[in-house]
C-alpha positions in Angstrom: -42.1 37.2 -25.4 -40.7 33.7 -25.7 -37.2 33.2 -27.2 -36.0 29.7 -28.3 -39.4 27.9 -28.0 -38.1 25.5 -30.6 -34.5 25.3 -31.9 -35.6 26.6 -35.4 -36.6 29.9 -33.7 -33.0 30.7 -33.1 -30.8 30.6 -36.2 -27.1 31.7 -35.9 -24.6 32.1 -38.7 -21.0 32.8 -37.7 -19.1 35.6 -39.5 -15.5 34.6 -39.7 -13.1 35.6 -42.5 -10.0 33.5 -42.9 -7.9 32.8 -46.0 -8.2 29.3 -47.2 -7.4 27.3 -50.4 -9.3 24.4 -51.9 -6.2 22.3 -52.5 -3.7 20.8 -50.1 -0.2 22.3 -50.5 1.4 21.5 -47.1 -1.0 23.7 -45.1 -1.2 22.3 -41.5 -5.0 22.6 -41.0 -8.3 21.7 -42.6 -11.2 24.2 -42.4 -14.7 22.8 -42.0 -18.1 24.2 -41.6 -20.2 22.7 -38.9 -24.0 23.0 -39.0 -25.7 21.6 -36.0 -28.8 21.3 -33.8 -29.1 19.8 -30.4 -25.4 20.0 -29.6 -23.3 22.6 -27.8 -20.0 23.3 -29.6 -18.1 21.3 -26.8 -20.4 18.3 -27.3 -20.3 18.5 -31.1 -16.5 18.5 -31.1 -16.5 15.6 -28.7 -18.8 13.6 -31.0 -16.7 14.5 -34.1 -13.4 13.6 -32.5 -14.8 10.3 -31.2 -16.3 9.4 -34.5 -13.3 10.2 -36.6 -10.7 9.2 -34.0 -9.0 12.7 -34.1 -7.8 15.3 -31.7 -7.0 19.0 -31.5 -10.2 20.3 -33.2 -10.6 24.0 -32.6 -13.4 26.5 -32.9 -13.4 30.3 -33.0 -16.7 30.7 -31.2 -19.1 28.7 -28.9 -22.6 28.0 -30.0 -25.4 26.6 -27.8 -27.4 23.4 -28.3 -30.8 25.0 -28.3 -30.7 26.6 -31.7 -29.8 25.9 -35.3 -26.2 27.1 -35.7 -23.4 27.3 -38.3 -19.8 27.8 -37.4 -16.2 27.0 -38.6 -13.9 24.3 -37.2 -10.2 23.6 -37.8 -8.7 20.2 -37.7 -5.0 19.2 -38.1 -4.2 18.3 -41.7 -2.7 15.0 -40.6 -6.3 13.8 -40.5 -6.9 14.5 -44.2 -8.3 11.0 -44.7 -11.3 12.0 -42.6 -12.6 14.0 -45.6 -13.4 10.7 -47.4 -15.8 9.9 -44.6 -17.7 13.2 -44.3 -20.7 11.9 -46.2 -21.0 8.8 -44.0 -20.6 10.9 -40.9 -23.3 13.3 -42.0 -25.7 10.5 -42.9 -25.2 8.8 -39.5 -25.7 12.1 -37.6 -28.9 13.4 -39.2 -32.0 13.4 -37.2 -35.2 15.4 -36.6 -34.3 16.6 -33.1 -30.6 16.8 -33.4 -28.0 16.7 -36.1 -24.3 17.4 -37.0 -23.3 18.2 -40.6 -19.7 18.9 -41.7 -18.7 20.5 -45.0 -15.1 20.8 -46.3 -14.1 24.4 -47.0 -10.4 24.2 -47.7 -7.0 24.3 -46.0 -5.6 27.0 -43.7 -2.2 27.9 -42.2 -3.2 28.2 -38.6 -5.9 26.8 -36.2 -9.0 28.8 -35.6 -8.8 31.2 -32.6 -11.4 33.5 -31.0 -9.6 36.6 -32.3 -10.6 35.5 -35.8 -14.3 35.7 -35.1 -16.0 39.0 -36.1 -19.4 38.1 -34.8 -22.7 36.4 -35.6 -25.8 37.0 -37.7 -29.0 36.1 -35.9 -32.5 35.4 -37.2 -35.0 34.9 -34.4 -38.7 34.2 -34.1 -40.1 35.8 -31.0 -43.2 33.9 -29.8 -46.1 34.5 -27.5 -46.3 38.2 -28.3 -49.5 40.3 -28.1 -50.7 40.9 -31.7 -50.8 44.7 -31.3 -47.3 44.8 -29.8 -45.9 42.6 -32.6 -47.5 44.7 -35.3 -46.2 47.9 -33.7 -42.7 46.5 -33.7 -43.0 45.4 -37.3 -44.2 48.8 -38.4 -40.8 50.3 -37.2 -39.0 48.1 -39.8 -35.7 48.8 -38.1 -34.6 49.9 -34.6 -31.2 50.9 -33.3 -30.7 49.2 -30.0 -28.0 50.0 -27.4 -27.8 47.6 -24.5 -25.4 46.5 -21.7 -23.0 43.8 -22.8 -23.7 41.3 -20.0 -22.8 37.7 -20.2 -26.1 35.9 -20.5 -27.1 32.8 -18.7 -25.5 30.6 -21.4 -22.1 31.5 -19.9 -23.1 30.0 -16.6 -24.4 26.6 -17.6 -25.6 24.4 -20.5 -29.3 24.5 -21.6 -31.5 22.4 -19.4 -28.9 22.3 -16.6 -28.4 24.3 -13.4 -26.5 27.6 -14.1 -23.5 27.5 -11.8 -20.3 27.1 -13.9 -19.2 30.4 -12.2 -19.5 28.7 -8.8 -17.5 25.7 -10.0 -14.8 28.0 -11.3 -14.7 30.1 -8.1 -14.3 26.9 -6.0 -11.5 25.7 -8.3 -9.8 29.1 -8.0 -9.9 28.7 -4.2 -8.6 25.1 -4.6 -11.8 23.8 -2.9 -12.0 20.8 -5.2 -14.6 19.0 -3.2 -17.0 22.0 -3.3 -16.4 22.3 -7.1 -17.2 18.7 -7.5 -20.5 19.1 -5.5 -21.5 22.0 -7.7 -20.6 20.0 -10.8 -22.8 17.1 -9.6 -25.7 19.5 -9.1 -25.3 20.9 -12.6 -25.8 17.5 -14.1 -23.6 18.1 -17.1 -21.7 15.4 -19.0 -18.5 16.0 -17.1 -20.2 15.0 -13.8 -20.3 11.4 -15.1 -16.5 11.1 -15.5 -14.7 8.5 -13.4 -14.1 9.5 -9.7 -11.8 7.6 -7.4 -12.2 9.9 -4.3 -9.4 12.4 -5.3 -11.2 15.6 -6.1 -8.2 17.4 -7.5 -7.4 14.5 -9.8 -11.0 14.4 -11.0 -10.8 17.9 -12.3 -7.3 17.3 -13.8 -8.9 14.8 -16.2 -11.5 17.3 -17.6 -10.8 18.7 -21.0 -8.8 21.9 -20.8 -11.4 23.8 -22.8 -14.1 22.9 -20.3 -11.8 23.9 -17.4 -11.2 27.2 -19.2 -15.0 27.6 -19.4 -15.3 27.3 -15.6 -12.5 29.8 -15.1 -14.0 32.3 -17.6 -17.4 32.0 -16.0 -16.0 33.4 -12.7 -14.7 36.5 -14.4 -17.9 36.8 -16.4 -19.9 36.9 -13.2 -17.6 39.6 -11.8 -17.9 41.6 -15.0 -21.7 41.4 -14.8 -21.7 42.5 -11.2 -19.5 45.5 -11.9 -21.5 46.5 -15.0 -24.7 46.3 -13.0 -23.2 48.6 -10.3 -22.1 51.1 -13.0 -25.6 51.1 -14.6 -27.2 51.8 -11.2 -25.0 54.8 -10.8 -26.3 56.1 -14.1 -30.0 55.9 -13.6 -33.1 53.7 -13.0 -32.7 50.0 -13.6 -34.9 46.9 -13.1 -33.9 43.4 -12.3 -34.5 40.7 -14.8 -34.0 37.1 -13.7 -33.5 34.2 -16.0 -33.0 30.6 -14.6 -31.5 31.9 -11.4 -29.2 34.5 -13.0 -30.0 38.2 -12.4 -29.3 41.2 -14.6 -29.8 44.9 -13.8 -31.2 46.3 -17.0 -31.6 50.0 -17.9 -35.2 51.2 -17.8 -34.2 54.4 -19.7 -31.5 55.1 -22.2 -30.0 57.8 -20.1 -28.9 55.1 -17.6 -26.2 54.1 -20.1 -25.1 57.7 -21.0 -21.9 57.7 -18.9 -20.8 54.4 -20.3 -21.1 55.6 -23.9 -18.1 58.0 -23.7 -14.9 56.8 -25.5 -12.7 57.9 -22.6 -14.6 55.8 -19.9 -11.9 55.0 -17.4 -10.7 51.4 -17.6 -10.0 51.1 -13.9 -13.7 51.5 -13.1 -14.5 48.1 -14.5 -11.4 46.4 -13.4 -9.2 43.6 -14.7 -12.2 41.3 -15.2 -12.6 42.8 -18.7 -9.6 41.1 -20.0 -10.0 37.7 -18.4 -12.5 36.1 -20.7 -12.5 32.9 -22.7 -13.1 34.6 -26.1 -10.5 37.3 -26.1 -7.6 39.0 -24.3 -8.8 42.5 -25.0 -11.2 44.8 -23.1 -14.8 43.8 -23.3 -17.2 46.6 -24.4 -19.6 47.7 -21.8 -22.4 48.4 -24.3 -23.4 46.9 -27.7 -25.1 48.7 -30.5 -27.0 46.9 -33.2 -29.7 47.5 -35.8 -32.7 45.1 -35.3 -34.6 44.4 -38.5 -38.3 43.5 -38.1 -39.1 41.1 -40.9 -42.5 39.5 -40.6 -45.4 38.9 -38.2 -47.9 36.0 -38.1 -49.9 33.7 -35.9 -48.0 31.7 -33.3 -49.0 28.1 -34.0 -47.8 27.0 -30.6 -49.6 29.8 -28.6 -53.2 30.3 -29.8 -54.2 34.0 -29.9 -50.6 35.1 -29.8 -48.2 36.4 -32.5 -44.8 35.4 -33.7 -42.4 38.1 -34.9 -39.3 37.4 -37.0 -36.3 39.7 -36.5 -32.6 39.7 -37.6 -29.5 41.5 -36.6 -25.7 41.3 -36.3 -23.7 41.2 -33.1 -20.0 41.4 -32.5 -18.0 38.5 -30.9 -19.0 37.8 -27.4 -22.4 39.7 -27.4 -25.6 37.7 -26.7 -28.7 37.9 -28.8 -30.8 36.8 -25.9 -29.6 39.8 -23.9 -30.4 42.1 -26.8 -34.0 40.8 -26.8 -34.3 41.3 -23.0 -33.4 44.9 -23.4 -35.5 45.4 -26.6 -38.6 44.2 -24.7 -38.0 46.8 -22.0 -37.5 49.8 -24.4 -40.3 49.1 -26.9 
């Protein structure tokens, strides 16, 4: 099974409910919808702020570059004149391989925050599947999936780059700025090209605070994954799934997750890493439950003799669709 063979195979629609009005009456923020392809949320905001000459753009969630995604942004209302240039921006940032498209939604009273995000709706095309397997899945119509709420590889690096943001974050935590810089150079991300005058600590002080927060959060995410894997191994048989250098211990049987399903699961068994995440300041669920809808099946035009299966499902904030598909492939 191949996920994200082309960006159009991975469509994400953010679910975020916030009160907004179409007319300006002193509200301090503008609410925009950002549709994009080929840009991470960080890179998209950088492009938008550079093009319009604005600052303090905020998003409730992070979306990767290797999909077609839709999400909300907030911008301070002092930049209301940018609305007159949205059409020009959209025209200049439309392309076949990547694009940014902004739509004005209204005005709001506070900037977007992760706590506002309810989750995301996903529509995926799973490629390279055996025809019999794809047809068997389709015949189910719907499947209730329970899976471990690991942070997937996206948390540990950008698409196409080495996955080691957690290593950068750990080195920064230990104040080993030189080691953090070496890891950053190996990752090859945009931040590695920032000016460097020989002072490692000063170099990291110039990085956008949201990017720095991403490094910090990645450390706790890796600790969370390690502890969750330990708990799963205590519950039953697991198998190791590796993806771009990041390993996950996945349940081979549903009973492996049984102990983690109880509402009174002791908080101290997972530790403080549950609350130290970029998205939220509340405990992260150990397991996620979703209903996977099997929609259609056809020939995979990129892989002769194989099938492509279209599925859709909703996931709460912070849960990864790619992780759900890893587990689904083990259970069905």
